[in-house]
C-alpha positions as CSV (number, residue, x, y, z in Angstrom):
1,X,-128.8,142.7,113.8
2,X,-130.9,143.2,110.3
3,X,-128.0,145.5,108.8
4,X,-125.8,142.5,109.3
5,X,-128.2,139.9,108.0
6,X,-128.4,141.7,104.4
7,X,-124.6,142.3,104.8
8,X,-123.8,138.7,105.1
9,X,-126.3,137.4,102.6
10,X,-125.1,140.2,100.0
11,X,-121.8,139.3,100.5
12,X,-123.1,135.8,100.2
13,X,-124.9,136.4,96.9
14,X,-121.4,138.0,95.9
15,X,-119.2,135.2,96.7
16,X,-121.5,132.8,94.7
17,X,-121.6,134.9,91.8
18,X,-118.1,135.8,91.8
19,X,-117.2,132.2,91.9
20,X,-119.7,131.3,89.0
21,X,-117.4,134.2,87.5
22,X,-113.9,132.9,88.3
23,X,-115.1,129.0,86.8
24,X,-117.1,130.4,83.6
25,X,-113.6,132.4,83.6
26,X,-112.0,128.8,83.8
27,X,-113.7,127.3,81.2
28,X,-113.2,130.2,78.9
29,X,-109.8,130.2,79.6
30,X,-109.7,126.4,79.2
31,X,-111.3,126.9,76.1
32,X,-109.2,129.3,74.7
33,X,-106.4,127.2,75.1
34,X,-107.8,124.4,73.4
35,X,-108.5,126.9,70.7
36,X,-105.1,128.0,70.3
37,X,-103.7,124.7,70.7
38,X,-105.4,123.7,67.8
39,X,-104.3,127.2,65.6
40,X,-100.9,126.3,66.7
41,X,-101.3,122.4,65.6
42,X,-103.3,123.7,62.1
43,X,-99.7,126.1,61.5
44,X,-97.6,123.3,62.3
45,X,-99.5,120.6,60.1
46,X,-99.7,123.1,57.3
47,X,-96.0,123.2,56.8
48,X,-96.1,119.2,57.3
49,X,-98.7,118.9,54.5
50,X,-96.7,121.0,52.4
51,X,-93.3,118.7,52.8
52,X,-95.5,115.6,51.9
53,X,-98.0,116.5,49.1
54,X,-95.3,116.0,46.9
55,X,-93.1,112.7,48.6
56,X,-96.8,111.3,48.7
57,X,-97.6,112.2,44.6
58,X,-94.0,111.1,43.5
59,X,-95.5,107.8,45.6
60,X,-98.8,107.5,44.2
61,X,-97.5,107.8,40.8
62,X,-95.0,104.9,41.8
63,X,-97.9,102.6,43.0
64,X,-99.9,103.6,39.8
65,X,-97.2,102.6,37.6
66,X,-96.2,99.2,39.6
67,X,-99.5,98.3,39.5
68,X,-100.1,99.0,35.7
69,X,-97.2,97.0,34.8
70,X,-98.0,94.1,37.1
71,X,-101.5,94.1,35.5
72,X,-99.6,94.4,31.8
73,X,-97.5,91.6,32.9
74,X,-100.5,89.5,34.3
75,X,-102.5,90.0,30.7
76,X,-99.6,89.5,28.7
77,X,-98.9,86.1,30.4
78,X,-102.4,84.3,29.8
79,X,-102.5,86.3,26.5
80,X,-99.4,84.5,25.2
81,X,-101.4,81.4,26.2
82,X,-104.4,81.9,24.6
83,X,-102.1,82.9,21.5
84,X,-100.4,79.6,21.4
85,X,-103.3,77.7,21.8
86,X,-105.1,79.6,18.8
87,X,-102.0,78.9,17.1
88,X,-102.0,75.0,17.5
89,X,-106.3,75.3,16.4
90,X,-105.7,77.5,13.4
91,X,-102.1,76.0,12.4
92,X,-101.2,72.7,13.9
93,X,-102.1,70.4,10.8
94,X,-99.4,72.6,9.3
95,X,-97.0,70.9,11.9
96,X,-97.9,67.4,10.4
97,X,-97.2,68.1,7.4
98,X,-93.3,69.8,8.0
99,X,-92.3,66.9,10.2
100,X,-93.7,64.4,7.6
101,X,-91.0,66.1,4.8
102,X,-87.8,64.9,6.7
103,X,-89.2,61.8,7.7
104,X,-89.6,61.0,4.4
105,X,-85.9,62.0,3.0
106,X,-85.2,59.9,6.1
107,X,-86.7,57.3,5.6
108,X,-85.6,57.0,1.7
109,X,-82.6,57.4,2.6
110,X,-82.5,54.2,5.1
111,X,-84.5,52.5,2.7
112,X,-87.1,50.7,5.7
113,X,-90.8,52.2,4.5
114,X,-92.4,50.9,1.7
115,X,-92.4,53.4,-0.9
116,X,-96.4,52.8,-1.5
117,X,-96.5,53.9,2.5
118,X,-94.8,57.1,1.3
119,X,-97.1,57.3,-1.5
120,X,-100.0,57.2,1.0
121,X,-99.2,59.5,3.8
122,X,-98.4,62.0,1.4
123,X,-102.1,61.6,-0.4
124,X,-103.6,62.1,2.4
125,X,-101.7,65.2,3.7
126,X,-102.9,66.9,0.2
127,X,-106.4,65.7,0.8
128,X,-106.2,67.4,5.1
129,X,-104.1,70.2,4.1
130,X,-105.8,72.2,1.3
131,X,-104.3,75.2,0.1
132,X,-100.9,75.0,2.0
133,X,-97.6,75.0,-0.5
134,X,-95.8,71.9,1.2
135,X,-98.8,69.5,0.3
136,X,-98.3,69.4,-3.3
137,X,-94.0,69.5,-3.1
138,X,-94.9,66.1,-0.8
139,X,-96.8,64.6,-3.4
140,X,-93.8,65.3,-6.1
141,X,-91.4,64.1,-3.8
142,X,-93.1,61.1,-2.7
143,X,-93.9,60.5,-6.9
144,X,-90.5,61.2,-7.7
145,X,-89.2,58.5,-5.4
146,X,-91.4,56.4,-7.3
147,X,-90.6,57.2,-10.5
148,X,-93.7,58.5,-11.1
149,X,-92.8,61.5,-13.4
150,X,-96.2,62.4,-14.6
151,X,-97.8,62.4,-11.2
152,X,-94.1,64.6,-10.2
153,X,-94.5,67.5,-12.7
154,X,-98.3,67.5,-12.2
155,X,-98.3,68.0,-8.3
156,X,-94.6,70.0,-8.6
157,X,-97.0,72.6,-10.7
158,X,-99.3,72.8,-8.0
159,X,-96.8,73.7,-6.1
160,X,-95.6,76.2,-8.3
161,X,-98.6,78.0,-8.2
162,X,-99.6,77.6,-4.5
163,X,-96.0,79.2,-3.5
164,X,-93.3,79.8,-6.8
165,X,-90.2,81.0,-4.6
166,X,-91.2,78.5,-1.3
167,X,-90.9,75.7,-3.8
168,X,-87.8,76.5,-5.7
169,X,-86.1,76.8,-2.5
170,X,-87.5,73.7,-1.4
171,X,-86.3,71.6,-5.1
172,X,-83.2,74.0,-4.7
173,X,-82.4,71.7,-1.4
174,X,-83.5,68.1,-2.2
175,X,-81.6,68.6,-5.7
176,X,-78.7,68.9,-3.6
177,X,-79.3,66.4,-1.0
178,X,-79.5,63.9,-3.9
179,X,-76.4,65.4,-4.8
180,X,-78.5,66.8,-8.5
181,X,-76.0,69.4,-8.5
182,X,-77.0,70.9,-11.7
183,X,-80.8,70.5,-11.0
184,X,-80.5,72.0,-7.9
185,X,-78.5,75.0,-9.9
186,X,-81.5,75.6,-11.9
187,X,-84.0,75.7,-8.9
188,X,-81.8,78.8,-7.1
189,X,-81.2,80.4,-10.5
190,X,-85.1,80.4,-10.8
191,X,-85.4,81.6,-6.9
192,X,-83.1,84.4,-7.3
193,X,-84.5,85.4,-10.9
194,X,-87.7,86.2,-9.3
195,X,-85.9,88.3,-6.2
196,X,-85.5,91.9,-6.4
197,X,-83.2,93.4,-4.0
198,X,-85.4,95.6,-2.3
199,X,-88.1,93.3,-1.9
200,X,-86.8,90.0,-1.1
201,X,-88.8,87.0,0.2
202,X,-87.8,86.5,4.3
203,X,-87.1,83.1,2.9
204,X,-84.1,84.2,1.1
205,X,-82.5,83.2,4.3
206,X,-82.4,79.8,3.0
207,X,-80.3,80.5,0.1
208,X,-77.8,82.4,2.4
209,X,-77.9,79.7,4.9
210,X,-77.1,77.4,2.7
211,X,-74.4,79.8,0.9
212,X,-72.9,80.0,4.0
213,X,-72.7,76.7,5.2
214,X,-70.5,75.6,2.2
215,X,-73.9,73.4,1.4
216,X,-74.7,74.6,-2.6
217,X,-71.3,73.6,-4.3
218,X,-68.9,75.8,-6.3
219,X,-71.1,76.2,-9.2
220,X,-74.3,77.1,-7.5
221,X,-71.7,79.5,-5.0
222,X,-70.8,81.7,-7.9
223,X,-74.5,82.1,-8.4
224,X,-75.2,83.4,-5.2
225,X,-71.9,85.4,-4.6
226,X,-72.4,87.2,-7.5
227,X,-75.8,88.1,-7.2
228,X,-75.3,89.2,-3.8
229,X,-72.7,91.7,-4.7
230,X,-75.2,93.0,-8.0
231,X,-77.3,93.7,-4.8
232,X,-75.1,95.5,-2.8
233,X,-74.1,97.1,-5.8
234,X,-77.5,98.6,-6.3
235,X,-78.3,99.5,-3.2
236,X,-75.1,101.5,-2.3
237,X,-75.8,103.5,-5.3
238,X,-78.6,105.2,-3.6
239,X,-79.4,108.5,-1.7
240,X,-79.0,108.0,2.3
241,X,-77.9,104.1,1.8
242,X,-75.0,105.2,4.3
243,X,-77.9,106.6,6.6
244,X,-79.8,104.2,6.3
245,X,-77.5,101.3,7.2
246,X,-76.5,103.3,10.3
247,X,-80.5,103.5,11.5
248,X,-80.6,100.1,10.6
249,X,-78.0,98.3,12.5
250,X,-78.6,101.0,15.4
251,X,-81.9,99.8,15.9
252,X,-80.7,96.1,15.8
253,X,-78.0,97.1,18.4
254,X,-80.0,98.4,20.5
255,X,-82.5,95.1,21.1
256,X,-79.1,93.7,22.9
257,X,-80.0,96.4,25.8
258,X,-81.0,94.6,29.0
259,X,-83.1,96.7,31.9
260,X,-81.0,97.8,35.0
261,X,-81.4,95.6,38.1
262,X,-84.1,97.3,40.4
263,X,-82.0,96.7,43.5
264,X,-79.0,99.3,43.1
265,X,-78.7,102.8,43.8
266,X,-81.8,102.5,45.9
267,X,-81.3,106.1,47.2
268,X,-80.5,107.5,43.9
269,X,-83.6,105.7,42.2
270,X,-85.8,107.4,44.7
271,X,-84.0,111.0,45.8
272,X,-82.8,112.0,42.6
273,X,-85.1,113.7,39.6
274,X,-81.9,112.8,37.3
275,X,-82.4,109.3,37.5
276,X,-84.2,108.1,34.5
277,X,-81.4,109.8,32.7
278,X,-79.1,107.7,34.9
279,X,-80.8,104.4,34.2
280,X,-80.5,105.1,30.5
281,X,-76.8,105.7,30.5
282,X,-75.8,103.3,32.3
283,X,-78.3,100.5,30.6
284,X,-76.2,101.9,27.0
285,X,-73.0,101.4,28.7
286,X,-73.4,98.2,30.1
287,X,-74.3,97.1,26.4
288,X,-71.0,97.0,25.6
289,X,-70.0,93.9,27.4
290,X,-73.6,92.3,26.0
291,X,-72.6,93.2,22.3
292,X,-68.8,91.6,22.8
293,X,-70.3,88.7,24.5
294,X,-72.7,88.4,21.5
295,X,-70.7,89.0,18.8
296,X,-67.7,86.8,20.6
297,X,-70.2,83.6,21.0
298,X,-71.2,84.1,17.3
299,X,-68.1,84.2,15.6
300,X,-66.5,81.2,18.1
301,X,-69.0,78.9,17.2
302,X,-67.6,75.8,16.1
303,X,-69.2,75.0,12.4
304,X,-71.3,71.9,11.7
305,X,-69.3,68.8,11.4
306,X,-72.6,66.7,10.9
307,X,-72.8,65.6,7.4
308,X,-74.1,67.0,3.9
309,X,-77.6,65.4,4.1
310,X,-77.3,66.3,7.5
311,X,-76.7,69.9,7.1
312,X,-79.1,70.1,4.2
313,X,-82.3,68.1,6.2
314,X,-81.5,71.2,8.9
315,X,-82.0,74.0,6.6
316,X,-84.8,71.8,5.0
317,X,-86.3,71.9,8.4
318,X,-86.0,75.7,8.7
319,X,-87.6,76.4,5.4
320,X,-90.4,74.0,6.4
321,X,-90.9,74.4,10.2
322,X,-90.9,78.1,10.1
323,X,-94.0,79.9,10.5
324,X,-95.9,81.1,7.2
325,X,-97.2,84.4,5.9
326,X,-100.9,83.5,7.3
327,X,-99.2,82.9,10.7
328,X,-97.5,86.3,11.1
329,X,-100.1,88.6,12.6
330,X,-100.3,85.8,15.6
331,X,-96.4,85.3,15.5
332,X,-96.4,89.3,16.0
333,X,-98.3,89.8,19.1
334,X,-96.3,86.8,20.6
335,X,-93.6,88.3,20.4
336,X,-94.6,91.5,21.7
337,X,-96.2,89.7,24.8
338,X,-93.2,87.8,25.2
339,X,-91.6,91.5,25.3
340,X,-94.0,92.6,28.2
341,X,-93.1,89.2,30.3
342,X,-89.2,89.9,29.6
343,X,-89.4,93.5,30.5
344,X,-91.5,93.0,33.8
345,X,-94.3,94.6,32.7
346,X,-93.4,97.7,30.6
347,X,-95.6,97.9,27.6
348,X,-93.7,101.2,26.6
349,X,-90.3,99.3,26.4
350,X,-92.3,96.6,24.8
351,X,-93.6,98.3,22.0
352,X,-90.2,100.0,21.2
353,X,-88.3,96.8,20.9
354,X,-91.3,95.6,18.8
355,X,-91.0,98.3,16.4
356,X,-87.4,97.6,15.7
357,X,-88.2,93.5,16.0
358,X,-90.9,93.4,13.4
359,X,-88.5,93.3,10.6
360,X,-88.0,89.9,11.3
361,X,-91.3,89.4,10.6
362,X,-92.0,91.1,7.0
363,X,-92.8,89.3,4.4
364,X,-90.3,91.2,2.1
365,X,-87.7,93.2,2.9
366,X,-84.3,94.7,1.1
367,X,-81.4,92.8,0.9
368,X,-79.6,94.6,3.9
369,X,-82.1,94.3,6.5
370,X,-82.4,90.4,5.5
371,X,-78.1,90.8,7.1
372,X,-79.2,92.9,9.9
373,X,-82.3,90.0,11.2
374,X,-79.7,87.0,10.8
375,X,-76.8,88.4,12.2
376,X,-79.1,90.4,15.1
377,X,-82.3,89.0,15.3
378,X,-82.0,85.2,14.5
379,X,-84.4,83.2,16.8
380,X,-87.0,85.6,14.4
381,X,-85.3,85.1,11.1
382,X,-84.4,81.4,12.4
383,X,-80.7,81.7,10.7
384,X,-78.4,79.5,11.6
385,X,-74.8,80.1,13.2
386,X,-72.9,80.1,10.0
387,X,-74.9,82.6,8.4
388,X,-75.1,85.3,11.2
389,X,-71.0,84.7,10.9
390,X,-71.7,85.4,7.1
391,X,-74.0,88.2,7.8
392,X,-72.0,90.0,10.3
393,X,-68.5,89.6,8.9
394,X,-70.3,91.3,5.4
395,X,-71.7,94.0,7.4
396,X,-68.8,95.0,9.6
397,X,-68.2,98.2,8.8
398,X,-72.0,98.9,8.7
399,X,-71.9,97.3,12.6
400,X,-69.0,99.8,13.0
401,X,-70.6,102.8,12.3
402,X,-73.8,102.2,13.9
403,X,-71.9,100.9,17.0
404,X,-69.7,104.2,17.3
405,X,-72.6,106.2,16.8
406,X,-74.4,104.8,19.7
407,X,-71.7,105.4,21.4
408,X,-71.9,108.7,21.0
409,X,-75.3,109.3,21.8
410,X,-75.1,107.4,25.2
411,X,-72.5,109.8,26.3
412,X,-74.2,113.3,25.1
413,X,-76.9,112.4,27.2
414,X,-74.0,112.0,30.4
415,X,-75.3,114.9,32.9
416,X,-72.9,117.4,34.1
417,X,-74.3,117.6,37.3
418,X,-77.2,115.4,39.2
419,X,-80.0,116.4,41.3
420,X,-80.8,115.3,45.0
421,X,-84.2,116.1,46.1
422,X,-84.6,115.0,49.1
423,X,-87.9,116.4,50.7
424,X,-88.0,120.5,50.2
425,X,-84.2,120.2,49.5
426,X,-82.8,120.3,46.1
427,X,-79.4,120.3,45.1
428,X,-76.9,119.0,42.8
429,X,-73.1,117.4,42.8
430,X,-71.0,116.5,40.0
431,X,-69.3,113.5,41.2
432,X,-70.8,113.2,44.9
433,X,-67.3,114.4,46.3
434,X,-68.7,117.7,47.4
435,X,-70.2,116.0,50.8
436,X,-68.9,118.8,53.4
437,X,-70.6,121.9,51.0
438,X,-74.4,119.8,50.2
439,X,-74.7,119.4,53.9
440,X,-73.8,122.1,54.8
441,X,-76.6,124.0,52.4
442,X,-78.7,121.2,53.4
443,X,-78.3,122.6,56.9
444,X,-78.7,126.0,56.2
445,X,-82.4,125.3,54.8
446,X,-82.9,123.2,57.9
447,X,-82.3,126.2,60.1
448,X,-84.2,128.8,57.7
449,X,-87.2,126.5,57.5
450,X,-87.4,125.7,61.3
451,X,-86.6,129.4,62.3
452,X,-90.1,130.1,60.0
453,X,-91.4,127.5,61.5
454,X,-90.8,128.6,64.8
455,X,-91.3,132.5,64.1
456,X,-95.2,131.6,63.6
457,X,-95.1,130.2,67.2
458,X,-95.4,133.3,69.4
459,X,-97.5,134.1,72.2
460,X,-100.6,136.6,70.6
461,X,-100.6,140.2,71.7
462,X,-103.5,139.6,73.9
463,X,-101.6,136.9,75.6
464,X,-98.9,139.2,75.9
465,X,-100.9,141.7,77.5
466,X,-102.7,139.5,79.7
467,X,-99.6,139.5,82.2
468,X,-99.4,143.4,82.6
469,X,-103.4,144.4,81.8
470,X,-104.2,141.3,84.2
471,X,-101.5,142.4,87.4
472,X,-102.7,146.1,86.2
473,X,-106.7,144.9,86.5
474,X,-105.8,143.0,89.8
475,X,-104.3,146.5,91.5
476,X,-107.2,148.1,90.4
477,X,-109.0,145.8,92.2
478,X,-107.4,145.6,95.3
479,X,-107.9,149.6,95.4
480,X,-112.0,149.0,94.7
481,X,-111.6,147.0,97.7
482,X,-109.9,149.6,99.9
483,X,-112.3,152.3,98.9
484,X,-115.3,149.6,100.0
485,X,-115.8,148.4,96.4
486,X,-116.7,145.4,97.1
487,X,-117.9,143.7,94.3
488,X,-116.5,145.2,91.6
489,X,-113.2,145.2,93.1
490,X,-113.3,141.3,93.5
491,X,-114.3,141.3,90.1
492,X,-111.2,143.2,88.9
493,X,-108.9,140.7,91.2
494,X,-110.5,137.7,89.7
495,X,-110.3,138.9,86.0
496,X,-106.6,140.0,86.7
497,X,-105.8,136.7,88.4
498,X,-107.5,134.7,85.3
499,X,-105.2,137.4,82.4
500,X,-102.3,136.2,84.3
501,X,-103.1,132.6,84.3
502,X,-104.4,132.7,80.7
503,X,-100.8,134.5,79.7
504,X,-98.3,131.9,81.8
505,X,-100.4,129.0,80.2
506,X,-100.3,130.1,76.9
507,X,-96.8,130.4,77.3
508,X,-95.9,127.0,78.6
509,X,-98.1,125.9,75.8
510,X,-96.0,127.8,73.2
511,X,-92.9,126.5,74.9
512,X,-94.0,123.4,74.3
513,X,-95.0,123.6,70.8
514,X,-92.1,125.0,69.7
515,X,-89.9,122.3,71.3
516,X,-91.9,120.0,69.6
517,X,-90.7,121.9,66.4
518,X,-87.6,122.2,67.2
519,X,-87.1,118.4,67.8
520,X,-88.8,117.7,64.3
521,X,-86.4,120.1,62.1
522,X,-83.8,118.2,64.4
523,X,-85.4,114.7,63.4
524,X,-85.4,115.9,59.2
525,X,-82.1,116.5,59.5
526,X,-80.6,113.7,60.8
527,X,-82.7,111.6,58.8
528,X,-82.3,114.0,56.0
529,X,-77.8,114.0,56.2
530,X,-78.4,110.4,56.5
531,X,-80.3,109.9,52.6
532,X,-78.2,113.1,51.2
533,X,-74.6,111.1,52.1
534,X,-76.1,108.0,51.1
535,X,-77.0,109.6,48.0
536,X,-73.9,111.4,47.1
537,X,-72.0,107.2,47.8
538,X,-74.4,106.4,45.5
539,X,-73.1,109.2,42.7
540,X,-69.4,108.3,43.2
541,X,-70.1,104.5,43.0
542,X,-72.4,105.1,39.6
543,X,-69.5,107.3,38.3
544,X,-67.5,104.6,39.0
545,X,-69.3,101.8,37.2
546,X,-69.9,103.9,34.6
547,X,-66.7,105.4,33.6
548,X,-65.5,101.2,33.9
549,X,-68.7,99.6,31.7
550,X,-68.2,102.8,29.2
551,X,-64.4,102.2,28.9
552,X,-65.3,98.6,27.2
553,X,-66.7,100.0,24.2
554,X,-62.9,100.2,23.1
555,X,-63.0,96.3,23.4
556,X,-65.9,96.4,21.0
557,X,-64.4,98.8,18.2
558,X,-61.4,96.2,18.7
559,X,-63.4,92.9,18.2
560,X,-65.1,94.8,15.0
561,X,-61.4,96.3,13.7
562,X,-60.1,92.5,13.8
563,X,-63.0,91.0,11.5
564,X,-61.9,90.2,8.1
565,X,-64.8,89.4,6.3
566,X,-62.8,87.3,3.6
567,X,-62.5,84.5,5.9
568,X,-65.8,84.0,6.3
569,X,-66.2,83.9,2.9
570,X,-63.2,81.6,1.6
571,X,-64.4,78.8,3.6
572,X,-67.4,78.4,1.6
573,X,-65.6,76.6,-0.7
574,X,-62.6,77.1,-2.6
575,X,-64.0,79.7,-5.4
576,X,-61.9,82.1,-6.2
577,X,-65.3,84.7,-6.6
578,X,-65.4,86.9,-3.2
579,X,-68.1,89.1,-2.0
580,X,-67.5,92.9,-2.1
581,X,-67.7,94.7,0.9
582,X,-69.8,98.3,0.6
């Protein structure tokens, strides 16, 4: 009985030990499964991370750009308000003087305001705006109306001292308005005599306005047309003149480019590195219609049918209301911030446009630049429609050269192949019509990536060994039991069973991971193929739209060809003189 008791006790202890061993094996097996699962996840996630890093970088870059543009837009909107307030504060009193000018002339025409009232008003302005050139001119005008020649002469000398060029222009127009043609001619000659064709006062546009509108009379027209011809002759003799005109007009024409709407070509924008070039050339192609509409609008406008005095008042108003030189820095900053607003916060584009636009703000420029600004930047140069017509007709050959150069340069930028960049797939297409070939290469890439991913998800050598090793160890354990090596035999059997269980558990997990990988790549295949097809369809549409819009360039060429400069000069008067076209 005692032997039996000992054996029974030993067996109980052995069973408890085996149970503990088995439990520990199960825990170990579970931990191994967790570790293997994490390793598998790391392997698969590494590929996901690698695939998504570039996309994330692009998205982040786009986010930064959008945020920077939003900040720039907000800043420009606030700054433009501040600038206008500053202009009002510093130069608002000039407006009172400017508005008084035509008021005095019209009041004198109607004869409903006392001459003493006019005198008092101009004297008050003279006191309240010290240093402003227009104030003494108004005093001289009032003295002239009141037949006070001595006061008029003194005020006139002060106006000339403050600004000879503007004062000469002012009284040339005033005398022409009063039908004093001889005096108007003398003032015009005085103004032109002080001008250098390479360094003209920007207010020379006033003479062009009066000349182009036919308001200066036959004798004065002879003076102006002769002077313009001499300017052009001297300028055209300078080396590099033609190249300068091409560059000058190219810059001005480029200002008419409009940004491409942001809601078109969604897939090309997002999945093609060629998009910036495509956007640029499409904007260049869209320029043709914009330019044709702009030129047509200029030449199709009817000439003014207002009376001589009304037209002269309009030109006078341009002279006195246009900002003065001391206002230029603020006006330039105002224009730049307006560009930032127009381009939705794109400061780079605003700087490029401002570099071209700023010629309109220069105090002095050469005669051809004056013509360019009059035709292409009327808002900044304050040119009338008549002057725009005249400047465009006079510069027709230069415009054509510059335009043809722009068209040629834009066509040189057309890419032969357009990139396709969808996740890890990078390919090219010429016209978007090779869908089958591109999709085939895309599927081949997916198959390769899928195979590479699956190749890393296989049973480890130990997991494979567990099946046969476990079976062998289990058999050894059975043999030990038969040979009465009970304890070791049971341990071997449990260990063998644990190894076999570990094998099949790992195998099941591998199969699950492989299925997940396969599903993920098939999803990538499906979504990627949709994107590729949509992108190729947009390439087809883009090529077609570009060809259509680019073809409109011929309309611009034909339009410029039919412009006869003589018709815009001939209408000005009956004078036989003509401006020579270089």
